PANU-892455 format. One line per field, with one value per residue: x, y negated, z of N, C-alpha, C in turn; residue in one letter; residue number from 1. Coordinates in steps of 0.1 Angstrom, whole numbers, m for minus. Layout:
N
n_x: [X	...];
n_y: [Y	...];
n_z: [Z	...];
ca_x: [X	...];
ca_y: [Y	...];
ca_z: [Z	...];
c_x: [X	...];
c_y: [Y	...];
c_z: [Z	...];
resn: [a	...];
resi: [NUM	...];
// end
This chain:
360
n_x: [m67	m71	m52	m35	m26	m5	m7	0	6	7	m3	m33	m46	m61	m66	m57	m47	m53	m29	m31	m33	m27	m51	m43	m18	4	21	47	60	52	75	83	74	96	98	106	129	124	97	90	102	88	63	68	75	51	36	49	60	49	17	3	17	34	57	75	77	86	112	124	121	132	160	167	162	181	205	201	200	226	241	230	219	195	177	168	147	112	83	68	86	105	92	87	113	122	106	117	143	138	129	153	167	154	156	182	211	198	201	226	219	200	215	232	217	196	170	147	152	151	124	113	122	108	82	81	84	61	42	45	37	11	0	2	m17	m40	m40	m42	m66	m84	m80	m86	m112	m124	m122	m132	m159	m159	m143	m158	m179	m192	m176	m186	m211	m237	m242	m271	m294	m281	m251	m244	m215	m212	m231	m241	m261	m280	m261	m235	m247	m272	m273	m273	m250	m227	m233	m230	m202	m193	m202	m196	m171	m182	m208	m239	m248	m271	m289	m319	m324	m298	m291	m310	m303	m277	m283	m299	m281	m281	m264	m232	m202	m170	m136	m118	m132	m134	m143	m161	m149	m122	m116	m109	m130	m149	m157	m160	m144	m153	m142	m116	m100	m79	m82	m82	m80	m71	m67	m83	m96	m103	m86	m62	m65	m67	m41	m24	m33	m25	3	17	4	m25	m34	m25	m42	m61	m44	m18	6	37	73	83	64	51	48	44	59	80	92	103	119	109	106	95	67	56	47	34	26	6	m12	m17	m30	m52	m63	m70	m91	m108	m114	m109	m116	m137	m155	m164	m181	m201	m230	m225	m224	m206	m172	m153	m124	m129	m152	m170	m177	m159	m132	m102	m76	m76	m83	m61	m40	m48	m46	m19	m8	m15	m1	25	27	45	35	20	36	41	18	18	41	34	13	27	43	23	13	35	37	15	19	46	56	76	99	99	101	127	142	139	153	174	207	224	218	229	250	276	278	277	301	320	315	324	351	360	357	376	400	399	402	427	443	438	451	477	484	486];
n_y: [531	499	470	444	411	382	349	319	298	318	341	361	388	377	351	319	307	279	260	261	253	277	290	306	302	282	263	239	222	190	163	151	119	93	74	40	30	5	2	21	9	m15	m5	1	m24	m39	m26	m30	m56	m78	m79	m93	m111	m132	m118	m125	m153	m154	m143	m162	m186	m178	m174	m200	m212	m199	m210	m236	m232	m223	m246	m267	m257	m238	m254	m275	m266	m264	m253	m235	m229	m216	m193	m181	m178	m160	m137	m131	m125	m101	m85	m83	m67	m42	m33	m19	m36	m56	m84	m88	m78	m97	m120	m114	m110	m119	m144	m131	m105	m107	m113	m89	m71	m82	m77	m49	m45	m58	m42	m18	m27	m35	m11	5	m7	m1	27	33	21	37	63	56	47	71	85	70	72	95	87	68	83	95	119	153	146	133	108	88	72	96	89	90	97	88	69	36	22	15	12	m8	m38	m28	m5	9	19	11	m15	m26	m24	m41	m65	m99	m110	m125	m127	m112	m81	m68	m88	m96	m117	m125	m101	m99	m122	m115	m92	m103	m120	m146	m153	m156	m138	m147	m141	m147	m144	m124	m90	m68	m43	m45	m46	m29	m3	m16	m41	m75	m99	m129	m146	m139	m137	m121	m97	m64	m68	m58	m32	m12	21	28	13	25	50	45	34	56	73	60	55	77	103	117	139	135	119	130	142	148	123	126	123	123	123	137	115	81	67	85	89	64	61	48	38	22	2	m25	m60	m69	m45	m37	m57	m50	m24	m32	m49	m30	m16	m36	m51	m39	m12	m20	m26	m1	2	m16	m27	m39	m39	m47	m53	m80	m101	m127	m126	m136	m117	m96	m105	m98	m107	m132	m124	m107	m126	m142	m125	m119	m145	m149	m129	m138	m162	m183	m192	m172	m152	m136	m120	m108	m93	m74	m62	m50	m32	m14	m5	9	29	44	52	59	75	92	80	57	68	79	56	46	63	67	54	68	95	105	125	115	101	121	135	116	114	140	138	118	130	151	136	125	147	156	135	138	163	156	140	158];
n_z: [m421	m410	m420	m403	m407	m404	m416	m433	m454	m472	m497	m497	m510	m539	m533	m517	m485	m465	m445	m410	m375	m351	m328	m308	m300	m281	m291	m299	m270	m258	m256	m224	m213	m204	m176	m171	m147	m135	m135	m115	m93	m93	m85	m58	m49	m52	m32	m7	m5	m22	m35	m53	m77	m99	m117	m137	m135	m109	m111	m127	m112	m89	m95	m101	m76	m61	m70	m61	m33	m29	m35	m20	3	23	38	22	8	2	23	7	m13	1	9	m16	m24	m5	m11	m36	m29	m15	m35	m50	m32	m33	m59	m75	m85	m98	m97	m111	m136	m144	m145	m166	m188	m217	m222	m232	m225	m198	m195	m205	m184	m163	m171	m169	m141	m133	m144	m129	m104	m109	m118	m95	m78	m93	m94	m66	m60	m74	m61	m34	m35	m40	m16	5	14	28	50	63	73	102	122	120	114	92	66	68	49	25	7	m26	m44	m71	m76	m75	m63	m33	m13	3	16	16	29	61	74	58	56	82	84	64	72	79	102	133	126	133	126	135	136	121	104	95	82	62	46	38	23	2	m10	m4	16	10	8	11	0	21	43	69	72	95	96	98	124	156	165	151	161	169	188	199	218	219	191	182	194	188	161	129	138	130	126	101	85	92	82	54	50	56	36	13	17	31	27	10	24	50	64	83	100	125	125	107	106	80	52	22	3	m9	10	17	m8	m14	8	30	63	82	90	70	70	47	37	54	49	23	25	39	20	0	13	20	m3	m30	m24	m10	m30	m36	m15	m20	m37	m61	m96	m115	m115	m106	m105	m98	m84	m56	m37	m40	m38	m40	m41	m28	m3	4	5	26	48	48	52	79	92	88	100	121	145	154	162	185	189	164	165	185	171	149	162	172	147	137	155	149	122	118	141	151	142	157	182	181	180	205	222	250	253	269	267	244	222	220	243	262	256	262	289	298	291	308	332	330	328	353	370	363	372	399	403	398	420	440];
ca_x: [m65	m70	m39	m37	m14	m5	m3	m4	5	9	m15	m39	m54	m60	m68	m47	m53	m47	m22	m38	m27	m33	m57	m38	m5	5	28	58	57	55	86	78	78	105	94	117	131	119	83	90	105	76	53	71	74	37	31	55	65	38	8	m2	28	38	71	83	79	94	126	129	122	142	174	168	163	193	215	199	204	241	246	225	215	181	169	163	135	99	78	63	98	112	84	89	127	122	100	127	154	134	129	167	171	149	160	197	218	188	207	236	212	194	226	239	206	190	157	138	155	146	110	110	123	97	70	81	81	47	35	46	29	m3	m3	0	m30	m51	m41	m46	m80	m92	m80	m92	m126	m129	m121	m137	m171	m155	m137	m168	m189	m189	m172	m196	m224	m240	m248	m285	m295	m269	m245	m238	m202	m212	m242	m238	m272	m283	m250	m233	m256	m285	m272	m270	m236	m218	m237	m223	m188	m190	m207	m185	m169	m189	m222	m245	m256	m284	m298	m326	m322	m285	m291	m318	m295	m266	m288	m304	m271	m282	m252	m221	m190	m158	m124	m111	m141	m130	m154	m159	m142	m108	m114	m111	m144	m157	m162	m153	m144	m152	m133	m102	m100	m68	m85	m86	m78	m62	m65	m94	m93	m105	m74	m51	m68	m63	m26	m19	m37	m16	18	22	m2	m39	m36	m21	m52	m66	m33	m9	16	50	83	84	54	54	40	51	69	91	98	110	127	102	105	89	56	59	35	28	20	m6	m21	m21	m40	m64	m69	m76	m103	m118	m117	m111	m124	m150	m163	m170	m191	m211	m239	m221	m222	m195	m161	m146	m115	m135	m164	m168	m179	m148	m121	m92	m63	m78	m83	m48	m32	m52	m40	m4	m5	m17	10	37	26	54	28	13	47	40	7	21	51	27	6	36	47	12	12	46	34	4	24	60	58	89	110	98	107	142	148	138	161	184	221	231	215	235	261	288	278	281	315	327	314	333	365	363	359	389	410	399	408	442	449	438	461	490	486	488];
ca_y: [522	485	463	430	403	368	342	305	294	329	346	373	391	367	337	313	302	266	261	255	257	289	287	316	298	269	254	232	213	176	158	143	105	89	61	31	28	m8	5	27	m1	m24	2	m1	m39	m43	m20	m35	m70	m87	m72	m103	m119	m133	m114	m133	m166	m151	m141	m175	m196	m172	m177	m215	m215	m194	m220	m247	m228	m223	m259	m277	m251	m235	m264	m284	m260	m266	m240	m227	m225	m206	m181	m176	m173	m148	m126	m129	m118	m88	m78	m79	m56	m28	m30	m19	m44	m65	m98	m87	m76	m109	m129	m110	m108	m130	m147	m121	m93	m109	m112	m75	m66	m87	m70	m35	m45	m61	m30	m9	m32	m34	3	10	m11	6	41	33	18	49	73	52	47	85	90	61	77	105	81	61	92	100	133	162	140	129	95	88	82	101	80	97	91	83	60	24	16	21	11	m22	m44	m21	8	5	22	3	m29	m31	m25	m52	m77	m108	m112	m137	m125	m100	m72	m64	m99	m94	m128	m123	m89	m103	m131	m107	m83	m111	m127	m159	m155	m151	m134	m150	m132	m149	m141	m110	m81	m61	m30	m48	m46	m17	0	m25	m51	m88	m107	m143	m152	m135	m132	m111	m85	m53	m72	m49	m20	m3	34	29	8	35	61	40	33	70	78	53	55	89	113	118	150	131	111	136	150	141	118	131	114	122	129	138	104	69	63	94	87	52	60	39	44	12	m5	m40	m69	m69	m32	m37	m65	m42	m14	m39	m54	m19	m13	m48	m57	m29	m1	m27	m24	12	2	m25	m23	m46	m31	m52	m57	m91	m108	m140	m124	m139	m106	m87	m114	m91	m115	m142	m117	m103	m137	m147	m116	m121	m158	m148	m121	m145	m175	m183	m195	m160	m142	m126	m111	m100	m83	m63	m54	m42	m20	m5	2	18	41	51	57	65	77	99	70	48	75	80	43	43	72	59	57	78	108	108	134	107	97	134	138	106	118	151	133	110	140	158	127	123	159	156	125	144	173	150	135	169];
ca_z: [m410	m415	m418	m399	m411	m401	m428	m433	m468	m480	m504	m493	m522	m550	m528	m508	m472	m461	m433	m399	m363	m344	m315	m299	m297	m274	m300	m292	m259	m260	m247	m213	m214	m193	m171	m168	m132	m131	m132	m102	m83	m92	m77	m44	m47	m49	m20	6	m6	m26	m44	m64	m79	m113	m116	m146	m129	m97	m115	m132	m101	m79	m99	m99	m61	m56	m73	m52	m20	m28	m36	m10	15	23	44	12	2	9	28	m4	m20	10	8	m29	m25	3	m19	m47	m23	m11	m48	m53	m24	m36	m73	m76	m96	m105	m99	m121	m148	m148	m149	m179	m198	m224	m217	m237	m218	m184	m196	m206	m171	m155	m175	m164	m127	m132	m148	m118	m93	m113	m119	m82	m73	m100	m89	m52	m60	m78	m51	m22	m36	m39	m3	15	19	39	61	71	78	115	122	123	111	78	65	65	38	19	m3	m36	m48	m84	m77	m68	m56	m20	m4	6	26	16	37	75	78	50	59	95	82	55	78	83	117	137	123	140	116	141	134	109	94	88	74	50	38	32	13	m9	m16	0	24	2	16	4	3	33	55	72	76	108	96	101	139	163	168	142	170	169	201	196	228	216	178	180	201	179	147	121	145	126	122	87	79	94	72	41	50	55	23	3	19	35	17	13	34	63	70	95	107	134	116	108	103	66	44	7	m3	m13	20	16	m21	m13	20	39	77	90	84	67	71	34	34	62	41	11	29	42	8	m7	19	21	m15	m41	m18	m6	m42	m35	m5	m23	m48	m73	m107	m123	m106	m112	m96	m94	m77	m42	m28	m41	m41	m33	m40	m18	10	7	9	39	58	47	59	93	97	86	107	132	157	158	162	196	186	152	169	191	161	141	170	172	134	135	163	142	109	119	155	154	140	168	194	180	183	220	229	257	248	278	263	231	222	222	258	270	254	270	304	301	290	320	343	328	332	368	376	360	382	413	404	398	433	450];
c_x: [m63	m56	m42	m24	m16	0	m7	m5	6	m4	m20	m49	m51	m62	m57	m54	m46	m40	m31	m31	m34	m39	m51	m23	m4	12	39	53	61	66	80	83	86	101	106	117	125	104	81	93	94	65	55	70	60	31	36	60	54	30	4	9	31	53	80	87	88	108	132	131	132	156	177	170	176	205	214	203	219	247	242	220	200	172	163	150	122	94	75	75	105	105	87	104	129	117	110	138	151	133	143	172	167	152	175	202	209	194	217	230	206	204	232	229	201	176	147	140	150	130	106	112	112	84	69	78	67	38	34	37	14	m8	m6	m13	m41	m52	m46	m61	m88	m92	m87	m107	m132	m130	m128	m150	m169	m151	m148	m179	m185	m186	m183	m210	m226	m245	m263	m289	m281	m264	m239	m225	m203	m224	m240	m249	m274	m271	m247	m241	m270	m284	m267	m255	m226	m221	m230	m208	m184	m195	m196	m183	m175	m203	m227	m253	m270	m294	m305	m325	m309	m285	m299	m310	m283	m271	m293	m293	m271	m269	m241	m209	m178	m146	m117	m120	m140	m141	m151	m151	m127	m105	m116	m125	m154	m165	m154	m155	m142	m143	m119	m101	m90	m72	m90	m84	m67	m59	m76	m89	m94	m93	m63	m53	m64	m48	m20	m21	m28	m1	24	17	m17	m42	m33	m31	m58	m57	m25	3	30	60	84	73	57	46	50	62	82	99	107	119	122	100	98	77	60	46	27	21	7	m17	m26	m31	m53	m71	m76	m90	m113	m121	m119	m120	m137	m160	m170	m181	m203	m219	m235	m218	m210	m184	m154	m137	m121	m147	m162	m169	m167	m135	m109	m79	m64	m77	m69	m39	m35	m46	m25	0	m5	m5	24	37	35	46	21	23	45	29	11	32	44	19	15	41	36	11	23	44	23	10	37	63	72	101	110	104	122	149	149	147	172	198	228	228	221	247	274	289	282	296	324	327	323	347	369	365	372	400	411	405	423	449	449	449	475	494	489	502];
c_y: [508	479	449	423	389	361	327	300	306	333	359	377	382	353	332	307	289	267	254	260	268	285	296	314	284	259	247	222	199	171	149	128	101	75	52	29	15	m6	11	17	m12	m18	m1	m16	m43	m37	m27	m49	m80	m80	m80	m113	m120	m131	m122	m147	m165	m150	m155	m185	m191	m175	m192	m218	m210	m203	m232	m244	m228	m237	m269	m271	m248	m245	m274	m279	m263	m252	m230	m221	m214	m193	m174	m170	m160	m135	m122	m121	m104	m79	m74	m68	m42	m24	m30	m27	m53	m79	m98	m86	m89	m119	m126	m107	m121	m133	m137	m108	m95	m108	m97	m68	m69	m79	m56	m35	m48	m49	m20	m14	m31	m20	9	6	m3	20	42	30	30	60	69	52	61	91	82	65	87	98	73	70	97	115	142	157	137	115	96	74	85	91	88	90	84	74	48	18	22	20	m4	m26	m37	m8	4	8	13	m12	m34	m32	m37	m65	m86	m110	m125	m137	m112	m92	m69	m75	m97	m105	m128	m112	m92	m112	m124	m98	m91	m118	m142	m163	m148	m149	m137	m141	m134	m149	m126	m102	m73	m49	m33	m46	m32	m15	m9	m36	m63	m95	m122	m151	m150	m129	m121	m98	m74	m56	m63	m36	m9	11	36	24	18	46	57	39	47	76	73	56	68	100	114	129	146	123	117	144	141	136	124	121	112	130	129	127	93	66	72	91	75	50	50	45	34	5	m20	m47	m68	m56	m31	m45	m58	m31	m21	m44	m42	m16	m24	m54	m46	m18	m7	m26	m11	12	m8	m20	m31	m37	m35	m58	m69	m97	m121	m139	m127	m127	m96	m95	m108	m99	m125	m136	m113	m114	m142	m138	m118	m134	m156	m140	m128	m159	m174	m185	m182	m148	m132	m116	m102	m89	m71	m55	m45	m30	m10	2	12	31	50	59	65	67	83	89	61	55	76	67	40	53	64	64	67	92	113	118	127	104	109	137	128	109	129	147	126	120	147	149	125	135	160	146	131	155	167	144	146	173];
c_z: [m415	m411	m414	m401	m407	m414	m426	m447	m478	m487	m497	m504	m533	m546	m519	m496	m469	m448	m422	m386	m357	m331	m304	m296	m291	m283	m292	m281	m263	m250	m236	m215	m202	m189	m167	m153	m127	m128	m118	m91	m82	m84	m62	m40	m44	m36	m7	6	m10	m37	m56	m66	m94	m114	m125	m141	m116	m100	m120	m121	m91	m82	m97	m84	m55	m58	m63	m38	m18	m28	m25	3	15	30	34	6	10	15	17	m11	m12	9	m5	m30	m16	m4	m30	m41	m19	m24	m52	m45	m28	m51	m74	m88	m104	m108	m110	m135	m153	m153	m163	m190	m205	m218	m220	m229	m203	m185	m197	m192	m162	m158	m170	m149	m125	m135	m136	m107	m96	m113	m105	m76	m80	m95	m75	m51	m63	m67	m38	m23	m36	m25	8	21	30	51	70	76	91	115	127	120	96	77	61	61	32	8	m14	m41	m62	m86	m69	m60	m42	m10	m2	17	26	23	51	78	71	53	72	93	74	61	82	98	121	135	130	129	122	139	121	99	87	78	61	41	31	20	0	m16	m12	9	16	11	8	8	16	45	58	78	89	108	97	116	145	167	161	151	171	182	198	205	225	202	174	186	191	165	141	129	141	122	107	79	80	84	58	40	48	41	12	5	24	26	20	24	48	70	83	102	116	125	118	104	87	59	30	0	m7	m3	19	3	m21	0	30	53	87	83	81	68	58	31	42	54	28	14	32	30	0	m1	18	8	m26	m35	m13	m18	m41	m24	m9	m35	m61	m84	m115	m114	m113	m101	m90	m86	m62	m33	m29	m45	m34	m31	m29	m4	14	12	23	50	59	54	74	99	96	93	120	145	163	160	173	193	174	156	176	181	153	149	171	159	132	143	156	129	110	134	159	152	151	181	193	183	198	228	237	253	257	275	250	233	226	237	266	268	262	285	307	300	302	331	342	332	347	375	374	370	396	414	405	412	443	450];
resn: [m	p	c	y	s	q	y	s	d	s	e	e	g	h	g	t	r	h	s	r	s	s	a	l	q	l	g	p	r	k	c	p	s	v	q	d	p	l	v	h	h	g	h	h	f	g	h	i	i	h	a	f	c	n	v	q	m	l	l	t	n	g	m	t	l	m	v	e	v	e	e	r	g	p	e	t	l	t	w	e	e	r	k	e	y	s	v	f	q	e	l	l	k	i	v	p	n	l	e	d	r	i	m	s	s	s	k	q	e	v	i	a	m	a	e	l	i	q	k	g	a	s	g	a	r	s	d	d	t	k	s	t	k	a	a	i	i	d	w	i	t	p	k	g	q	a	l	i	p	h	i	p	r	n	v	k	t	g	r	g	f	h	h	e	r	t	g	v	l	l	c	p	a	g	y	e	w	a	n	s	e	t	k	a	k	l	r	s	g	q	l	q	v	a	g	d	q	w	p	l	f	l	y	a	d	y	s	y	d	a	e	d	p	w	n	g	l	l	h	s	s	l	l	v	s	a	y	r	h	i	f	t	s	p	s	s	v	d	q	v	p	k	a	m	q	s	g	n	a	r	i	h	g	m	q	m	v	t	k	a	s	i	a	y	a	a	m	q	v	s	s	y	a	r	f	a	l	t	s	t	q	v	f	s	r	t	d	l	v	t	d	s	e	r	f	y	i	s	i	l	k	l	l	e	d	p	d	e	a	d	e	v	d	q	l	m	g	w	w	n	r	q	i	f	p	l	s	m	e	s	e	r	l	p	s	e	n	t	l	q	a	f	l	s	f	f	a	e	n	i	q	k	k	r	k	e	n	d	t	l];
resi: [1	2	3	4	5	6	7	8	9	10	11	12	13	14	15	16	17	18	19	20	21	22	23	24	25	26	27	28	29	30	31	32	33	34	35	36	37	38	39	40	41	42	43	44	45	46	47	48	49	50	51	52	53	54	55	56	57	58	59	60	61	62	63	64	65	66	67	68	69	70	71	72	73	74	75	76	77	78	79	80	81	82	83	84	85	86	87	88	89	90	91	92	93	94	95	96	97	98	99	100	101	102	103	104	105	106	107	108	109	110	111	112	113	114	115	116	117	118	119	120	121	122	123	124	125	126	127	128	129	130	131	132	133	134	135	136	137	138	139	140	141	142	143	144	145	146	147	148	149	150	151	152	153	154	155	156	157	158	159	160	161	162	163	164	165	166	167	168	169	170	171	172	173	174	175	176	177	178	179	180	181	182	183	184	185	186	187	188	189	190	191	192	193	194	195	196	197	198	199	200	201	202	203	204	205	206	207	208	209	210	211	212	213	214	215	216	217	218	219	220	221	222	223	224	225	226	227	228	229	230	231	232	233	234	235	236	237	238	239	240	241	242	243	244	245	246	247	248	249	250	251	252	253	254	255	256	257	258	259	260	261	262	263	264	265	266	267	268	269	270	271	272	273	274	275	276	277	278	279	280	281	282	283	284	285	286	287	288	289	290	291	292	293	294	295	296	297	298	299	300	301	302	303	304	305	306	307	308	309	310	311	312	313	314	315	316	317	318	319	320	321	322	323	324	325	326	327	328	329	330	331	332	333	334	335	336	337	338	339	340	341	342	343	344	345	346	347	348	349	350	351	352	353	354	355	356	357	358	359	360];
// end
């Protein structure tokens, strides 16, 4: 009967075998890498506060502005400084003890903290870009139908302004895709689309109302799909939204839509995911066709414009009903239906009956 033995450096017969790893053993597990919490917070910061931000400069300027506000008051700040200070304050809210850490740290330590937060924000954009690009073709395909011609996921040609479906979505608001001259100029590149020229897919039913530019703006079903994909979960895109999904919103305890998060979702579709709809082979931040940062800032400025407050409030209400409907319903519950209200009602009745009995 043959004998089977295991060996590594041991001799077998008169020869020796060199040590090598066994293909039939997993071997020791690698220790999982531990991510710094600041990267985690940076991820959320980029999602809901500001996607494009020089965090190192924000921390430096923010602490300087904090001193100025304490000494002279916020009215001394310019509009740009107030905006920057507001973003800084929001960052302090979502990162526990960040202010104390900055105050007690050296310059190099503050730089290291800023780099970690920046890494989180940048990583979030990159991850969302990859996942959104993989799903956007499904979102723009009418339910129960197929795109004609078919758009392969791994082929860049034959899409953008060269495909009827993606062309009408990318067409700038105010232009008619059905106009053959406009279509030809967009396809040839003669008509360039800058980052702050908003495409039709930002609007409900992909229709722009020149008489009322707010009509349907940022009500696009495509944007809602992107928002759910990023903030709740990819599986929630085609489902009835729930209060808590197993996505970024739940991880960070997010229960309300923010202005910056709408701009972020719009940016992903209109710029990064827009790259998935275009025939551009090389993606560049300076490319007029895919200028995501410029687009993001233009959306954010509109949503933060005091003169547009009424329309923005209505828009925010609409978005919260789409993403967090149960949270909105719980806020609207009348106070008279609460448990405390019922207990007070019964207590009043008991006291009333006692008074009636005392008078008998």
